[in-house]
Every structure is written in structure tokens, then in C-alpha cells.
C-alpha positions as CSV (number, residue, x, y, z in Angstrom):
1,G,164.2,71.4,266.3
2,A,164.8,74.5,264.5
3,S,163.6,78.2,265.1
4,F,162.8,80.0,261.5
5,V,162.7,83.0,263.5
6,C,164.9,85.7,263.0
7,R,165.1,88.2,266.5
8,D,168.2,91.5,266.0
9,G,169.3,90.1,262.4
10,K,170.0,86.4,263.9
11,E,168.4,82.8,263.7
12,S,166.7,82.7,267.8
13,S,167.0,79.9,269.4
14,W,164.1,77.0,268.6
15,W,164.1,76.1,272.4
16,L,163.2,79.9,273.6
17,S,160.7,81.4,273.2
18,Q,159.0,84.6,273.9
19,E,155.2,82.6,274.3
20,M,154.8,78.8,275.7
21,H,152.0,78.1,273.0
22,G,154.5,75.8,270.5
23,T,155.6,74.2,274.2
24,N,151.9,73.2,275.1
25,M,150.9,72.3,272.4
26,A,154.3,69.9,272.1
27,R,153.3,68.5,275.6
28,I,149.5,68.0,274.6
29,I,151.1,65.9,271.6
30,R,153.8,63.8,273.5
31,S,151.0,63.1,276.4
32,L,149.1,61.4,273.9
33,D,151.7,59.8,271.9
34,P,154.6,59.7,274.8
35,Y,156.8,58.0,272.2
36,C,156.7,59.7,269.6
37,E,159.8,62.2,268.0
38,L,159.0,65.7,267.9
39,Y,160.7,68.1,265.3
40,I,160.1,71.0,266.8
41,A,160.0,74.1,264.4
42,Q,159.5,77.9,266.2
43,V,157.7,79.7,263.4
44,G,156.9,83.0,265.0
45,E,157.3,85.1,267.7
46,S,153.7,86.2,268.1
47,K,150.5,85.7,266.5
48,T,150.9,88.0,263.9
49,D,154.4,86.9,262.6
50,I,153.7,83.9,261.8
51,R,156.2,82.3,258.8
52,P,155.7,78.8,258.2
53,E,156.9,78.0,254.7
54,R,160.8,76.8,255.4
55,A,160.0,74.7,258.9
56,L,157.1,72.7,256.9
57,R,159.6,72.3,254.0
58,E,162.0,70.8,256.6
59,A,159.7,69.0,258.0
60,I,159.2,67.4,255.1
61,D,162.6,66.8,254.4
62,R,163.2,65.0,257.3
63,G,160.3,62.9,256.7
64,V,158.2,63.4,259.6
65,D,154.6,61.3,259.5
66,V,152.8,63.8,261.3
67,I,152.6,67.7,260.9
68,S,150.5,69.7,263.5
69,M,150.1,73.6,262.2
70,S,148.5,75.5,265.3
71,F,148.1,78.7,263.2
72,C,145.8,79.9,260.9
73,F,145.6,82.9,258.0
74,D,142.4,84.6,256.6
75,K,143.5,83.8,253.0
76,S,145.1,81.6,251.0
77,D,148.5,81.2,250.2
78,N,150.3,80.0,247.0
79,A,153.9,79.0,248.5
80,L,152.3,77.3,251.6
81,N,149.7,75.2,249.9
82,E,152.2,74.0,247.4
83,I,154.7,72.5,250.6
84,I,151.0,71.4,251.8
85,H,150.8,70.1,248.6
86,E,153.9,67.9,248.7
87,A,153.5,66.8,252.0
88,H,149.6,65.4,251.3
89,F,151.5,63.7,248.1
90,K,154.2,62.1,250.7
91,D,151.3,60.6,252.5
92,I,152.6,62.7,255.4
93,V,149.3,63.2,257.9
94,T,148.6,67.4,257.8
95,F,146.5,68.7,260.8
96,A,145.7,72.4,261.0
97,S,143.6,74.6,263.4
98,T,140.3,76.6,262.3
99,A,139.5,80.2,263.5
100,D,138.4,81.0,266.8
101,E,138.7,83.1,270.3
102,G,137.9,86.3,268.3
103,Y,139.6,85.6,264.8
104,N,136.1,85.3,263.0
105,A,137.6,84.5,259.9
106,K,134.5,82.6,256.9
107,E,137.5,80.8,255.8
108,A,141.0,79.6,257.8
109,W,144.2,78.6,255.8
110,P,146.0,75.9,256.1
111,A,143.3,73.9,257.6
112,K,140.9,74.6,254.0
113,S,143.8,73.8,252.0
114,H,143.5,70.2,250.1
115,G,144.4,67.5,252.1
116,V,145.0,69.0,255.6
117,N,142.5,67.5,258.4
118,A,140.7,71.0,259.5
119,I,140.5,70.9,263.6
120,A,137.9,72.3,265.7
121,A,137.6,72.7,269.2
122,C,134.9,71.3,270.9
123,T,133.8,70.7,274.7
124,A,134.2,67.4,276.4
125,N,130.6,66.3,275.3
126,G,131.4,67.0,271.8
127,I,129.7,70.5,271.5
128,W,131.4,73.2,269.3
129,T,132.6,75.9,271.7
130,E,130.8,78.9,271.5
131,Y,134.5,80.4,269.9
132,T,134.8,77.7,267.3
133,T,133.8,79.2,264.1
134,G,131.9,77.7,261.5
135,T,135.0,77.0,258.9
136,T,134.8,73.6,257.2
137,V,136.1,70.8,259.9
138,T,137.4,67.6,259.4
139,F,137.4,66.9,262.9
140,A,136.2,68.5,266.2
141,L,138.3,67.6,269.3
142,Q,138.4,68.5,273.4
143,G,139.9,71.7,272.8
144,D,138.2,73.4,276.0
145,G,139.4,73.3,279.4
146,L,142.3,71.0,279.0
147,T,144.5,71.7,281.8
148,L,148.5,71.0,281.7
149,P,150.4,70.7,284.8
150,A,152.8,73.3,285.8
151,L,156.2,73.0,283.8
152,S,159.7,74.7,285.2
153,G,158.5,76.5,287.8
154,A,155.6,78.1,286.0
155,P,152.1,77.3,287.2
156,S,149.6,75.2,285.8
157,R,147.6,76.4,282.8
158,T,144.0,75.7,281.5
159,L,143.9,76.2,277.7
160,R,141.2,76.4,274.9
161,G,140.9,76.6,271.8
162,S,141.6,75.0,268.1
163,S,145.5,74.9,268.7
164,V,144.5,72.6,271.8
165,A,142.5,70.2,269.3
166,T,144.7,70.0,266.6
167,A,147.8,69.2,269.7
168,M,145.3,66.7,270.3
169,A,144.3,65.1,266.9
170,A,148.4,65.4,266.0
171,G,148.8,63.4,269.1
172,L,146.2,61.0,268.2
173,G,147.5,60.9,264.6
174,S,151.1,59.8,265.7
175,L,150.0,57.3,268.3
176,I,147.4,55.2,265.5
177,L,150.3,55.6,262.8
178,A,152.7,53.6,265.6
179,C,150.0,51.4,266.6
180,L,149.1,50.2,263.0
181,R,153.2,49.7,262.2
182,M,153.5,47.3,265.2
């Protein structure tokens, strides 16, 4: 793993985060494909300071097969789109969250970028959740009421949202690729 976040002028540790979001998403991916190799990249300390470009570049350079992006922006970014286009050109499967949970943008980037699978959250019955927005969607996966067991003394957590559904899509994508390679 690597961190692309600076704290007090120094790059922070990729394995030490103030929020558990990335850790929880990694746990979901590994629960679906326990044999996948994860490349962890911390791209922000909070929802307001996400900077994924260097992390995506590093993931592409490392030759990953799947990229899971559980963040979204309300407008397109040329630099980010160029990197995502390169991933698509190199046959890297990319998944990105659509907007939800109060983020009522009509567009969600990078989910709307060419070649990206835009993931929305639905219930266990396949019905869009009330917080899923009407952005362009490639797939809807369960992203409502997923309970993760306790970790390192922290209590179990029930998660919801398109980030959860995106992690599920990445885990399934990884598992399908592994099965196809057997």
C-alpha cells in the first residue's frame, strides 16, 4: 500500500487512517474474493480532501486488474479522466461510486467517465435505495444494511451507500477474473 496524503508536511501512513472507510471497503472486497491481492492507496483524510490522481497512476503502473473508486466529484476533471482512460486502454476494470447519501449531484465523476462501471446501491431485493440518485448507472448492487464484524476492538458496523456497492462490485469483478484465469 501507499499513502498519497500529507499530514503536517509528511506523507501519512497508508495503514493508519482517521476514518475506517477504506479499511471497510477493503474488507468487503476480500470477503468476496479472499485470495485477491489488494493494493491499498489512501487518497484523502476525509470526504473533502480526496486527491486520487497519483494513487491511480501508481495502481496502473503496478499492473492491477481492478480499480475500486469509492468517491465521487460533482464535475469532470481532465487529469483524472486521462488517467482513467489509460486504465481502460490497459484493460483494467474500473468501478466507481455514484452519488448518494445527501450528495444530490446530477452527475458523479469519475463514475460518469468513459469506460468506468458506475455503481449504485440497492436493497437486498434489487430496489434502489432512497439515497441513490438518478445518475447514470452501469450496475446496482446491494449497498444497504451490510454488517461487517468487529475489527480490532471496534464494534461491528452496518454500512450503506454506493461505496459499499462499489466494493461489492470490485470483489465480484476480482473473483470473476480469477475464475476466468483458472
